[in-house]
mmCIF file of the N, C-alpha and C atoms, coordinates in Angstrom:
data_MODEL
# 
_entry.id   MODEL 
# 
loop_
_atom_site.group_PDB 
_atom_site.id 
_atom_site.type_symbol 
_atom_site.label_atom_id 
_atom_site.label_alt_id 
_atom_site.label_comp_id 
_atom_site.label_asym_id 
_atom_site.label_entity_id 
_atom_site.label_seq_id 
_atom_site.pdbx_PDB_ins_code 
_atom_site.Cartn_x 
_atom_site.Cartn_y 
_atom_site.Cartn_z 
_atom_site.occupancy 
_atom_site.B_iso_or_equiv 
_atom_site.pdbx_formal_charge 
_atom_site.auth_seq_id 
_atom_site.auth_comp_id 
_atom_site.auth_asym_id 
_atom_site.auth_atom_id 
_atom_site.pdbx_PDB_model_num 
ATOM 1   N N  . MET A 1 1  ? 99.794  79.774  -35.304 1.00 0.00 ? 1  MET A N  1 
ATOM 2   C CA . MET A 1 1  ? 100.548 80.136  -36.333 1.00 0.00 ? 1  MET A CA 1 
ATOM 3   C C  . MET A 1 1  ? 100.368 81.682  -36.715 1.00 0.00 ? 1  MET A C  1 
ATOM 4   N N  . SER A 1 2  ? 101.472 82.330  -37.018 1.00 0.00 ? 2  SER A N  1 
ATOM 5   C CA . SER A 1 2  ? 101.115 83.732  -37.444 1.00 0.00 ? 2  SER A CA 1 
ATOM 6   C C  . SER A 1 2  ? 100.568 83.938  -38.713 1.00 0.00 ? 2  SER A C  1 
ATOM 7   N N  . ASP A 1 3  ? 99.781  84.905  -38.751 1.00 0.00 ? 3  ASP A N  1 
ATOM 8   C CA . ASP A 1 3  ? 99.236  85.292  -40.163 1.00 0.00 ? 3  ASP A CA 1 
ATOM 9   C C  . ASP A 1 3  ? 100.177 85.678  -41.163 1.00 0.00 ? 3  ASP A C  1 
ATOM 10  N N  . ILE A 1 4  ? 101.096 86.563  -40.633 1.00 0.00 ? 4  ILE A N  1 
ATOM 11  C CA . ILE A 1 4  ? 102.124 87.036  -41.670 1.00 0.00 ? 4  ILE A CA 1 
ATOM 12  C C  . ILE A 1 4  ? 103.314 86.283  -41.425 1.00 0.00 ? 4  ILE A C  1 
ATOM 13  N N  . ASN A 1 5  ? 103.860 85.647  -42.505 1.00 0.00 ? 5  ASN A N  1 
ATOM 14  C CA . ASN A 1 5  ? 104.965 84.969  -42.673 1.00 0.00 ? 5  ASN A CA 1 
ATOM 15  C C  . ASN A 1 5  ? 105.959 85.164  -43.748 1.00 0.00 ? 5  ASN A C  1 
ATOM 16  N N  . LYS A 1 6  ? 107.218 84.754  -43.602 1.00 0.00 ? 6  LYS A N  1 
ATOM 17  C CA . LYS A 1 6  ? 108.150 85.240  -44.681 1.00 0.00 ? 6  LYS A CA 1 
ATOM 18  C C  . LYS A 1 6  ? 107.919 84.709  -46.085 1.00 0.00 ? 6  LYS A C  1 
ATOM 19  N N  . ASP A 1 7  ? 106.838 83.799  -46.228 1.00 0.00 ? 7  ASP A N  1 
ATOM 20  C CA . ASP A 1 7  ? 106.598 83.316  -47.651 1.00 0.00 ? 7  ASP A CA 1 
ATOM 21  C C  . ASP A 1 7  ? 105.367 84.022  -48.315 1.00 0.00 ? 7  ASP A C  1 
ATOM 22  N N  . MET A 1 8  ? 104.900 84.994  -47.599 1.00 0.00 ? 8  MET A N  1 
ATOM 23  C CA . MET A 1 8  ? 103.856 85.965  -48.208 1.00 0.00 ? 8  MET A CA 1 
ATOM 24  C C  . MET A 1 8  ? 104.434 86.924  -49.057 1.00 0.00 ? 8  MET A C  1 
ATOM 25  N N  . THR A 1 9  ? 103.762 87.310  -50.203 1.00 0.00 ? 9  THR A N  1 
ATOM 26  C CA . THR A 1 9  ? 104.308 88.360  -50.978 1.00 0.00 ? 9  THR A CA 1 
ATOM 27  C C  . THR A 1 9  ? 104.105 89.645  -50.232 1.00 0.00 ? 9  THR A C  1 
ATOM 28  N N  . PHE A 1 10 ? 104.855 90.763  -50.564 1.00 0.00 ? 10 PHE A N  1 
ATOM 29  C CA . PHE A 1 10 ? 104.466 92.106  -50.101 1.00 0.00 ? 10 PHE A CA 1 
ATOM 30  C C  . PHE A 1 10 ? 103.102 92.531  -50.362 1.00 0.00 ? 10 PHE A C  1 
ATOM 31  N N  . GLY A 1 11 ? 102.695 92.183  -51.786 1.00 0.00 ? 11 GLY A N  1 
ATOM 32  C CA . GLY A 1 11 ? 101.360 92.412  -52.226 1.00 0.00 ? 11 GLY A CA 1 
ATOM 33  C C  . GLY A 1 11 ? 100.269 91.959  -51.411 1.00 0.00 ? 11 GLY A C  1 
ATOM 34  N N  . GLU A 1 12 ? 100.478 90.673  -51.061 1.00 0.00 ? 12 GLU A N  1 
ATOM 35  C CA . GLU A 1 12 ? 99.481  90.090  -50.170 1.00 0.00 ? 12 GLU A CA 1 
ATOM 36  C C  . GLU A 1 12 ? 99.447  90.610  -48.668 1.00 0.00 ? 12 GLU A C  1 
ATOM 37  N N  . LEU A 1 13 ? 100.683 90.935  -48.148 1.00 0.00 ? 13 LEU A N  1 
ATOM 38  C CA . LEU A 1 13 ? 100.596 91.613  -46.953 1.00 0.00 ? 13 LEU A CA 1 
ATOM 39  C C  . LEU A 1 13 ? 100.022 92.920  -46.900 1.00 0.00 ? 13 LEU A C  1 
ATOM 40  N N  . LEU A 1 14 ? 100.338 93.696  -48.061 1.00 0.00 ? 14 LEU A N  1 
ATOM 41  C CA . LEU A 1 14 ? 99.738  95.281  -47.882 1.00 0.00 ? 14 LEU A CA 1 
ATOM 42  C C  . LEU A 1 14 ? 98.288  95.033  -48.352 1.00 0.00 ? 14 LEU A C  1 
ATOM 43  N N  . ASP A 1 15 ? 97.879  94.080  -49.078 1.00 0.00 ? 15 ASP A N  1 
ATOM 44  C CA . ASP A 1 15 ? 96.377  94.020  -49.318 1.00 0.00 ? 15 ASP A CA 1 
ATOM 45  C C  . ASP A 1 15 ? 95.587  93.667  -48.104 1.00 0.00 ? 15 ASP A C  1 
ATOM 46  N N  . LYS A 1 16 ? 96.011  92.748  -47.325 1.00 0.00 ? 16 LYS A N  1 
ATOM 47  C CA . LYS A 1 16 ? 95.286  92.352  -46.220 1.00 0.00 ? 16 LYS A CA 1 
ATOM 48  C C  . LYS A 1 16 ? 95.665  93.233  -44.805 1.00 0.00 ? 16 LYS A C  1 
ATOM 49  N N  . TYR A 1 17 ? 96.789  93.797  -44.845 1.00 0.00 ? 17 TYR A N  1 
ATOM 50  C CA . TYR A 1 17 ? 97.196  94.588  -43.672 1.00 0.00 ? 17 TYR A CA 1 
ATOM 51  C C  . TYR A 1 17 ? 98.125  95.862  -44.255 1.00 0.00 ? 17 TYR A C  1 
ATOM 52  N N  . PRO A 1 18 ? 97.239  96.978  -44.867 1.00 0.00 ? 18 PRO A N  1 
ATOM 53  C CA . PRO A 1 18 ? 97.937  97.953  -45.407 1.00 0.00 ? 18 PRO A CA 1 
ATOM 54  C C  . PRO A 1 18 ? 98.360  98.998  -44.128 1.00 0.00 ? 18 PRO A C  1 
ATOM 55  N N  . ASP A 1 19 ? 98.013  98.816  -42.841 1.00 0.00 ? 19 ASP A N  1 
ATOM 56  C CA . ASP A 1 19 ? 98.465  99.615  -41.703 1.00 0.00 ? 19 ASP A CA 1 
ATOM 57  C C  . ASP A 1 19 ? 99.871  99.243  -41.246 1.00 0.00 ? 19 ASP A C  1 
ATOM 58  N N  . LYS A 1 20 ? 100.282 97.912  -41.875 1.00 0.00 ? 20 LYS A N  1 
ATOM 59  C CA . LYS A 1 20 ? 101.699 97.452  -41.600 1.00 0.00 ? 20 LYS A CA 1 
ATOM 60  C C  . LYS A 1 20 ? 102.846 98.109  -42.338 1.00 0.00 ? 20 LYS A C  1 
ATOM 61  N N  . ALA A 1 21 ? 102.439 98.953  -43.323 1.00 0.00 ? 21 ALA A N  1 
ATOM 62  C CA . ALA A 1 21 ? 103.372 99.568  -44.194 1.00 0.00 ? 21 ALA A CA 1 
ATOM 63  C C  . ALA A 1 21 ? 104.506 100.247 -43.378 1.00 0.00 ? 21 ALA A C  1 
ATOM 64  N N  . PRO A 1 22 ? 104.240 101.022 -42.182 1.00 0.00 ? 22 PRO A N  1 
ATOM 65  C CA . PRO A 1 22 ? 105.295 101.810 -41.549 1.00 0.00 ? 22 PRO A CA 1 
ATOM 66  C C  . PRO A 1 22 ? 106.361 100.923 -40.925 1.00 0.00 ? 22 PRO A C  1 
ATOM 67  N N  . ILE A 1 23 ? 105.858 99.671  -40.627 1.00 0.00 ? 23 ILE A N  1 
ATOM 68  C CA . ILE A 1 23 ? 106.971 98.599  -40.092 1.00 0.00 ? 23 ILE A CA 1 
ATOM 69  C C  . ILE A 1 23 ? 107.881 98.282  -41.139 1.00 0.00 ? 23 ILE A C  1 
ATOM 70  N N  . LEU A 1 24 ? 107.459 97.951  -42.288 1.00 0.00 ? 24 LEU A N  1 
ATOM 71  C CA . LEU A 1 24 ? 108.268 97.800  -43.448 1.00 0.00 ? 24 LEU A CA 1 
ATOM 72  C C  . LEU A 1 24 ? 109.061 98.750  -43.641 1.00 0.00 ? 24 LEU A C  1 
ATOM 73  N N  . GLY A 1 25 ? 108.695 100.000 -43.739 1.00 0.00 ? 25 GLY A N  1 
ATOM 74  C CA . GLY A 1 25 ? 109.567 101.334 -43.962 1.00 0.00 ? 25 GLY A CA 1 
ATOM 75  C C  . GLY A 1 25 ? 110.629 101.487 -42.971 1.00 0.00 ? 25 GLY A C  1 
ATOM 76  N N  . ALA A 1 26 ? 110.263 100.992 -41.884 1.00 0.00 ? 26 ALA A N  1 
ATOM 77  C CA . ALA A 1 26 ? 111.356 101.200 -40.728 1.00 0.00 ? 26 ALA A CA 1 
ATOM 78  C C  . ALA A 1 26 ? 112.389 100.303 -40.803 1.00 0.00 ? 26 ALA A C  1 
ATOM 79  N N  . TYR A 1 27 ? 112.386 99.367  -41.718 1.00 0.00 ? 27 TYR A N  1 
ATOM 80  C CA . TYR A 1 27 ? 113.423 98.297  -42.000 1.00 0.00 ? 27 TYR A CA 1 
ATOM 81  C C  . TYR A 1 27 ? 113.836 98.743  -43.438 1.00 0.00 ? 27 TYR A C  1 
ATOM 82  N N  . GLY A 1 28 ? 113.400 99.736  -44.072 1.00 0.00 ? 28 GLY A N  1 
ATOM 83  C CA . GLY A 1 28 ? 114.145 100.114 -45.312 1.00 0.00 ? 28 GLY A CA 1 
ATOM 84  C C  . GLY A 1 28 ? 113.380 99.544  -46.424 1.00 0.00 ? 28 GLY A C  1 
ATOM 85  N N  . LEU A 1 29 ? 112.341 99.017  -46.274 1.00 0.00 ? 29 LEU A N  1 
ATOM 86  C CA . LEU A 1 29 ? 111.386 98.366  -47.194 1.00 0.00 ? 29 LEU A CA 1 
ATOM 87  C C  . LEU A 1 29 ? 110.260 99.143  -47.608 1.00 0.00 ? 29 LEU A C  1 
ATOM 88  N N  . HIS A 1 30 ? 110.298 99.862  -48.517 1.00 0.00 ? 30 HIS A N  1 
ATOM 89  C CA . HIS A 1 30 ? 109.495 100.957 -48.970 1.00 0.00 ? 30 HIS A CA 1 
ATOM 90  C C  . HIS A 1 30 ? 108.710 100.140 -50.233 1.00 0.00 ? 30 HIS A C  1 
ATOM 91  N N  . CYS A 1 31 ? 107.848 99.239  -49.899 1.00 0.00 ? 31 CYS A N  1 
ATOM 92  C CA . CYS A 1 31 ? 107.263 98.305  -51.042 1.00 0.00 ? 31 CYS A CA 1 
ATOM 93  C C  . CYS A 1 31 ? 106.166 99.003  -51.741 1.00 0.00 ? 31 CYS A C  1 
ATOM 94  N N  . ILE A 1 32 ? 105.348 99.804  -51.245 1.00 0.00 ? 32 ILE A N  1 
ATOM 95  C CA . ILE A 1 32 ? 104.204 100.405 -51.703 1.00 0.00 ? 32 ILE A CA 1 
ATOM 96  C C  . ILE A 1 32 ? 104.532 101.065 -52.998 1.00 0.00 ? 32 ILE A C  1 
ATOM 97  N N  . GLY A 1 33 ? 103.898 100.222 -54.016 1.00 0.00 ? 33 GLY A N  1 
ATOM 98  C CA . GLY A 1 33 ? 103.915 100.840 -55.333 1.00 0.00 ? 33 GLY A CA 1 
ATOM 99  C C  . GLY A 1 33 ? 105.088 100.214 -56.245 1.00 0.00 ? 33 GLY A C  1 
ATOM 100 N N  . CYS A 1 34 ? 105.948 99.219  -55.512 1.00 0.00 ? 34 CYS A N  1 
ATOM 101 C CA . CYS A 1 34 ? 107.005 98.758  -56.122 1.00 0.00 ? 34 CYS A CA 1 
ATOM 102 C C  . CYS A 1 34 ? 106.407 97.457  -56.978 1.00 0.00 ? 34 CYS A C  1 
ATOM 103 N N  . HIS A 1 35 ? 106.672 97.556  -58.425 1.00 0.00 ? 35 HIS A N  1 
ATOM 104 C CA . HIS A 1 35 ? 106.034 96.562  -59.245 1.00 0.00 ? 35 HIS A CA 1 
ATOM 105 C C  . HIS A 1 35 ? 106.610 95.136  -58.786 1.00 0.00 ? 35 HIS A C  1 
ATOM 106 N N  . ILE A 1 36 ? 107.605 94.892  -58.199 1.00 0.00 ? 36 ILE A N  1 
ATOM 107 C CA . ILE A 1 36 ? 108.059 93.571  -57.816 1.00 0.00 ? 36 ILE A CA 1 
ATOM 108 C C  . ILE A 1 36 ? 107.297 93.015  -56.487 1.00 0.00 ? 36 ILE A C  1 
ATOM 109 N N  . ALA A 1 37 ? 106.776 94.070  -55.853 1.00 0.00 ? 37 ALA A N  1 
ATOM 110 C CA . ALA A 1 37 ? 105.947 93.640  -54.530 1.00 0.00 ? 37 ALA A CA 1 
ATOM 111 C C  . ALA A 1 37 ? 104.953 92.492  -54.616 1.00 0.00 ? 37 ALA A C  1 
ATOM 112 N N  . VAL A 1 38 ? 104.294 92.583  -55.848 1.00 0.00 ? 38 VAL A N  1 
ATOM 113 C CA . VAL A 1 38 ? 103.361 91.643  -56.167 1.00 0.00 ? 38 VAL A CA 1 
ATOM 114 C C  . VAL A 1 38 ? 103.716 90.065  -56.281 1.00 0.00 ? 38 VAL A C  1 
ATOM 115 N N  . PHE A 1 39 ? 105.019 90.001  -56.608 1.00 0.00 ? 39 PHE A N  1 
ATOM 116 C CA . PHE A 1 39 ? 105.604 88.616  -56.752 1.00 0.00 ? 39 PHE A CA 1 
ATOM 117 C C  . PHE A 1 39 ? 106.675 88.178  -55.836 1.00 0.00 ? 39 PHE A C  1 
ATOM 118 N N  . GLU A 1 40 ? 107.249 89.260  -55.160 1.00 0.00 ? 40 GLU A N  1 
ATOM 119 C CA . GLU A 1 40 ? 108.359 88.991  -54.302 1.00 0.00 ? 40 GLU A CA 1 
ATOM 120 C C  . GLU A 1 40 ? 107.857 88.601  -52.741 1.00 0.00 ? 40 GLU A C  1 
ATOM 121 N N  . THR A 1 41 ? 108.500 87.615  -52.252 1.00 0.00 ? 41 THR A N  1 
ATOM 122 C CA . THR A 1 41 ? 108.134 87.210  -50.784 1.00 0.00 ? 41 THR A CA 1 
ATOM 123 C C  . THR A 1 41 ? 108.815 88.235  -49.857 1.00 0.00 ? 41 THR A C  1 
ATOM 124 N N  . ILE A 1 42 ? 108.156 88.249  -48.656 1.00 0.00 ? 42 ILE A N  1 
ATOM 125 C CA . ILE A 1 42 ? 108.919 89.269  -47.704 1.00 0.00 ? 42 ILE A CA 1 
ATOM 126 C C  . ILE A 1 42 ? 110.301 88.831  -47.433 1.00 0.00 ? 42 ILE A C  1 
ATOM 127 N N  . GLU A 1 43 ? 110.530 87.570  -47.351 1.00 0.00 ? 43 GLU A N  1 
ATOM 128 C CA . GLU A 1 43 ? 112.006 87.055  -47.152 1.00 0.00 ? 43 GLU A CA 1 
ATOM 129 C C  . GLU A 1 43 ? 112.816 87.451  -48.307 1.00 0.00 ? 43 GLU A C  1 
ATOM 130 N N  . GLN A 1 44 ? 112.430 87.422  -49.564 1.00 0.00 ? 44 GLN A N  1 
ATOM 131 C CA . GLN A 1 44 ? 113.165 87.643  -50.721 1.00 0.00 ? 44 GLN A CA 1 
ATOM 132 C C  . GLN A 1 44 ? 113.612 89.301  -50.802 1.00 0.00 ? 44 GLN A C  1 
ATOM 133 N N  . GLY A 1 45 ? 112.627 89.850  -50.444 1.00 0.00 ? 45 GLY A N  1 
ATOM 134 C CA . GLY A 1 45 ? 112.799 91.287  -50.413 1.00 0.00 ? 45 GLY A CA 1 
ATOM 135 C C  . GLY A 1 45 ? 113.732 91.796  -49.392 1.00 0.00 ? 45 GLY A C  1 
ATOM 136 N N  . ALA A 1 46 ? 113.476 91.273  -48.050 1.00 0.00 ? 46 ALA A N  1 
ATOM 137 C CA . ALA A 1 46 ? 114.123 91.608  -46.977 1.00 0.00 ? 46 ALA A CA 1 
ATOM 138 C C  . ALA A 1 46 ? 115.673 91.184  -47.269 1.00 0.00 ? 46 ALA A C  1 
ATOM 139 N N  . GLN A 1 47 ? 115.951 90.074  -47.726 1.00 0.00 ? 47 GLN A N  1 
ATOM 140 C CA . GLN A 1 47 ? 117.298 89.839  -48.041 1.00 0.00 ? 47 GLN A CA 1 
ATOM 141 C C  . GLN A 1 47 ? 117.926 90.633  -49.205 1.00 0.00 ? 47 GLN A C  1 
ATOM 142 N N  . ALA A 1 48 ? 117.201 91.061  -50.132 1.00 0.00 ? 48 ALA A N  1 
ATOM 143 C CA . ALA A 1 48 ? 117.705 91.836  -51.281 1.00 0.00 ? 48 ALA A CA 1 
ATOM 144 C C  . ALA A 1 48 ? 118.081 93.149  -50.711 1.00 0.00 ? 48 ALA A C  1 
ATOM 145 N N  . HIS A 1 49 ? 117.442 93.520  -49.648 1.00 0.00 ? 49 HIS A N  1 
ATOM 146 C CA . HIS A 1 49 ? 117.702 94.881  -49.125 1.00 0.00 ? 49 HIS A CA 1 
ATOM 147 C C  . HIS A 1 49 ? 118.686 94.796  -47.900 1.00 0.00 ? 49 HIS A C  1 
ATOM 148 N N  . GLY A 1 50 ? 119.330 93.592  -47.682 1.00 0.00 ? 50 GLY A N  1 
ATOM 149 C CA . GLY A 1 50 ? 120.463 93.533  -46.689 1.00 0.00 ? 50 GLY A CA 1 
ATOM 150 C C  . GLY A 1 50 ? 120.014 92.978  -45.317 1.00 0.00 ? 50 GLY A C  1 
ATOM 151 N N  . LEU A 1 51 ? 118.797 92.640  -45.057 1.00 0.00 ? 51 LEU A N  1 
ATOM 152 C CA . LEU A 1 51 ? 118.418 92.194  -43.749 1.00 0.00 ? 51 LEU A CA 1 
ATOM 153 C C  . LEU A 1 51 ? 118.846 90.634  -43.573 1.00 0.00 ? 51 LEU A C  1 
ATOM 154 N N  . ASP A 1 52 ? 119.479 90.493  -42.458 1.00 0.00 ? 52 ASP A N  1 
ATOM 155 C CA . ASP A 1 52 ? 119.768 88.918  -42.234 1.00 0.00 ? 52 ASP A CA 1 
ATOM 156 C C  . ASP A 1 52 ? 118.597 88.184  -41.701 1.00 0.00 ? 52 ASP A C  1 
ATOM 157 N N  . ASP A 1 53 ? 118.936 86.947  -41.232 1.00 0.00 ? 53 ASP A N  1 
ATOM 158 C CA . ASP A 1 53 ? 117.740 86.187  -40.737 1.00 0.00 ? 53 ASP A CA 1 
ATOM 159 C C  . ASP A 1 53 ? 117.153 86.786  -39.427 1.00 0.00 ? 53 ASP A C  1 
ATOM 160 N N  . ALA A 1 54 ? 117.965 87.082  -38.661 1.00 0.00 ? 54 ALA A N  1 
ATOM 161 C CA . ALA A 1 54 ? 117.555 87.529  -37.202 1.00 0.00 ? 54 ALA A CA 1 
ATOM 162 C C  . ALA A 1 54 ? 116.725 88.904  -37.309 1.00 0.00 ? 54 ALA A C  1 
ATOM 163 N N  . GLN A 1 55 ? 117.196 89.817  -38.405 1.00 0.00 ? 55 GLN A N  1 
ATOM 164 C CA . GLN A 1 55 ? 116.479 90.963  -38.566 1.00 0.00 ? 55 GLN A CA 1 
ATOM 165 C C  . GLN A 1 55 ? 115.068 90.642  -39.085 1.00 0.00 ? 55 GLN A C  1 
ATOM 166 N N  . ILE A 1 56 ? 114.975 89.631  -39.995 1.00 0.00 ? 56 ILE A N  1 
ATOM 167 C CA . ILE A 1 56 ? 113.742 89.304  -40.718 1.00 0.00 ? 56 ILE A CA 1 
ATOM 168 C C  . ILE A 1 56 ? 112.743 88.719  -39.559 1.00 0.00 ? 56 ILE A C  1 
ATOM 169 N N  . GLU A 1 57 ? 113.308 87.927  -38.823 1.00 0.00 ? 57 GLU A N  1 
ATOM 170 C CA . GLU A 1 57 ? 112.414 87.214  -37.709 1.00 0.00 ? 57 GLU A CA 1 
ATOM 171 C C  . GLU A 1 57 ? 111.929 88.532  -36.785 1.00 0.00 ? 57 GLU A C  1 
ATOM 172 N N  . GLU A 1 58 ? 112.888 89.482  -36.494 1.00 0.00 ? 58 GLU A N  1 
ATOM 173 C CA . GLU A 1 58 ? 112.432 90.514  -35.583 1.00 0.00 ? 58 GLU A CA 1 
ATOM 174 C C  . GLU A 1 58 ? 111.343 91.469  -36.293 1.00 0.00 ? 58 GLU A C  1 
ATOM 175 N N  . MET A 1 59 ? 111.381 91.491  -37.596 1.00 0.00 ? 59 MET A N  1 
ATOM 176 C CA . MET A 1 59 ? 110.521 92.376  -38.271 1.00 0.00 ? 59 MET A CA 1 
ATOM 177 C C  . MET A 1 59 ? 109.195 91.472  -38.339 1.00 0.00 ? 59 MET A C  1 
ATOM 178 N N  . LEU A 1 60 ? 109.168 90.213  -38.608 1.00 0.00 ? 60 LEU A N  1 
ATOM 179 C CA . LEU A 1 60 ? 107.921 89.482  -38.677 1.00 0.00 ? 60 LEU A CA 1 
ATOM 180 C C  . LEU A 1 60 ? 107.156 89.394  -37.354 1.00 0.00 ? 60 LEU A C  1 
ATOM 181 N N  . LYS A 1 61 ? 107.910 89.490  -36.248 1.00 0.00 ? 61 LYS A N  1 
ATOM 182 C CA . LYS A 1 61 ? 107.221 89.527  -34.885 1.00 0.00 ? 61 LYS A CA 1 
ATOM 183 C C  . LYS A 1 61 ? 106.681 90.848  -34.759 1.00 0.00 ? 61 LYS A C  1 
ATOM 184 N N  . LYS A 1 62 ? 107.250 91.932  -35.279 1.00 0.00 ? 62 LYS A N  1 
ATOM 185 C CA . LYS A 1 62 ? 106.529 93.204  -35.220 1.00 0.00 ? 62 LYS A CA 1 
ATOM 186 C C  . LYS A 1 62 ? 105.366 93.352  -35.933 1.00 0.00 ? 62 LYS A C  1 
ATOM 187 N N  . LEU A 1 63 ? 105.463 92.681  -37.312 1.00 0.00 ? 63 LEU A N  1 
ATOM 188 C CA . LEU A 1 63 ? 104.242 92.651  -38.140 1.00 0.00 ? 63 LEU A CA 1 
ATOM 189 C C  . LEU A 1 63 ? 103.133 92.023  -37.651 1.00 0.00 ? 63 LEU A C  1 
ATOM 190 N N  . ASN A 1 64 ? 103.482 90.868  -36.849 1.00 0.00 ? 64 ASN A N  1 
ATOM 191 C CA . ASN A 1 64 ? 102.269 90.136  -36.323 1.00 0.00 ? 64 ASN A CA 1 
ATOM 192 C C  . ASN A 1 64 ? 101.970 90.578  -34.908 1.00 0.00 ? 64 ASN A C  1 
ATOM 193 N N  . SER A 1 65 ? 102.479 91.654  -34.415 1.00 0.00 ? 65 SER A N  1 
ATOM 194 C CA . SER A 1 65 ? 102.003 92.153  -33.035 1.00 0.00 ? 65 SER A CA 1 
ATOM 195 C C  . SER A 1 65 ? 100.834 93.120  -33.069 1.00 0.00 ? 65 SER A C  1 
# 
């Protein structure tokens, strides 16, 4: 099972893996410092920024590589 999944919050992700921030940024998710990042899941944030399911899966693969 992958460590990083769509149900993690951005806060959890960035606390555990701060080096992954550039990958999020490449997808238009500039979550560092966002007050919602503590509560919003990766999937919720990605969808709110217009990413579809295929893009979310691609991003998760990159985050886990």
